[in-house]
LORO-407075 format. One record per residue (C-alpha): z, x, y. Coordinates in nm, 2 decimals. Last residue first. Example, Ala and Ser with C-alpha at 12.3 -4.5 7.8 and 13.67 -1.06 7.14 Angstrom:
2
<atom pz="0.71" px="1.37" py="-0.11"/>
<atom pz="0.78" px="1.23" py="-0.45"/>
***
This chain:
77
<atom pz="8.09" px="24.21" py="1.22"/>
<atom pz="8.36" px="24.08" py="1.46"/>
<atom pz="8.30" px="24.35" py="1.72"/>
<atom pz="7.93" px="24.26" py="1.73"/>
<atom pz="7.99" px="23.89" py="1.78"/>
<atom pz="8.25" px="23.95" py="2.06"/>
<atom pz="8.01" px="24.19" py="2.23"/>
<atom pz="7.73" px="23.93" py="2.20"/>
<atom pz="7.96" px="23.66" py="2.34"/>
<atom pz="8.06" px="23.88" py="2.63"/>
<atom pz="7.70" px="23.96" py="2.71"/>
<atom pz="7.62" px="23.59" py="2.70"/>
<atom pz="7.90" px="23.51" py="2.95"/>
<atom pz="7.78" px="23.79" py="3.18"/>
<atom pz="7.43" px="23.64" py="3.16"/>
<atom pz="7.56" px="23.30" py="3.25"/>
<atom pz="7.75" px="23.44" py="3.54"/>
<atom pz="7.44" px="23.63" py="3.66"/>
<atom pz="7.24" px="23.31" py="3.65"/>
<atom pz="7.50" px="23.12" py="3.84"/>
<atom pz="7.51" px="23.40" py="4.10"/>
<atom pz="7.13" px="23.39" py="4.13"/>
<atom pz="7.14" px="23.01" py="4.19"/>
<atom pz="7.40" px="23.06" py="4.47"/>
<atom pz="7.20" px="23.34" py="4.62"/>
<atom pz="6.89" px="23.12" py="4.63"/>
<atom pz="7.09" px="22.83" py="4.79"/>
<atom pz="7.23" px="23.07" py="5.05"/>
<atom pz="6.88" px="23.20" py="5.12"/>
<atom pz="6.74" px="22.85" py="5.17"/>
<atom pz="7.03" px="22.76" py="5.41"/>
<atom pz="6.97" px="23.08" py="5.60"/>
<atom pz="6.60" px="23.01" py="5.64"/>
<atom pz="6.67" px="22.66" py="5.78"/>
<atom pz="6.92" px="22.81" py="6.03"/>
<atom pz="6.67" px="23.08" py="6.13"/>
<atom pz="6.40" px="22.82" py="6.19"/>
<atom pz="6.64" px="22.61" py="6.41"/>
<atom pz="6.74" px="22.92" py="6.60"/>
<atom pz="6.38" px="23.02" py="6.66"/>
<atom pz="6.31" px="22.68" py="6.81"/>
<atom pz="6.62" px="22.69" py="7.02"/>
<atom pz="6.52" px="23.04" py="7.15"/>
<atom pz="6.18" px="22.91" py="7.25"/>
<atom pz="6.34" px="22.63" py="7.45"/>
<atom pz="6.57" px="22.87" py="7.62"/>
<atom pz="6.28" px="23.10" py="7.72"/>
<atom pz="6.10" px="22.80" py="7.87"/>
<atom pz="6.41" px="22.70" py="8.06"/>
<atom pz="6.46" px="23.06" py="8.19"/>
<atom pz="6.10" px="23.07" py="8.31"/>
<atom pz="6.13" px="22.73" py="8.48"/>
<atom pz="6.45" px="22.84" py="8.65"/>
<atom pz="6.28" px="23.16" py="8.76"/>
<atom pz="5.99" px="22.97" py="8.92"/>
<atom pz="6.22" px="22.72" py="9.09"/>
<atom pz="6.44" px="23.00" py="9.22"/>
<atom pz="6.13" px="23.19" py="9.33"/>
<atom pz="6.00" px="22.88" py="9.53"/>
<atom pz="6.35" px="22.85" py="9.69"/>
<atom pz="6.34" px="23.21" py="9.80"/>
<atom pz="5.98" px="23.20" py="9.93"/>
<atom pz="6.00" px="22.89" py="10.14"/>
<atom pz="5.98" px="22.53" py="10.05"/>
<atom pz="5.64" px="22.42" py="10.19"/>
<atom pz="5.46" px="22.75" py="10.22"/>
<atom pz="5.60" px="22.90" py="9.90"/>
<atom pz="5.55" px="22.58" py="9.71"/>
<atom pz="5.19" px="22.53" py="9.84"/>
<atom pz="5.10" px="22.89" py="9.75"/>
<atom pz="5.25" px="22.85" py="9.40"/>
<atom pz="5.04" px="22.54" py="9.35"/>
<atom pz="4.73" px="22.71" py="9.48"/>
<atom pz="4.79" px="23.00" py="9.25"/>
<atom pz="4.82" px="22.77" py="8.95"/>
<atom pz="4.47" px="22.63" py="9.02"/>
<atom pz="4.41" px="22.28" py="9.16"/>
***
C-alpha cells in the first residue's frame, strides 16, 4: 500500500482535521527526535572542547612559569 493510500484511508475514515492532527503530530515527533540527536552530539562536542581548553590552559600556565624562570635567571646574571 502506498503512502497516498494510507493518507486517503485516514482522511476517509477519521476525517480531514483528525488526519491532519495525526500527520502534524508525527512530523513534530520526528523533528523532536532529530533535535535530541543533535543535542547529544553537541553535548559530546562541548565536553571535548572543554577538555581541549583545559589542556591548553595548563600548557599556557607552564609556559608562563618557564618565562618567569627565564626572566629570573636573566636578572640574576
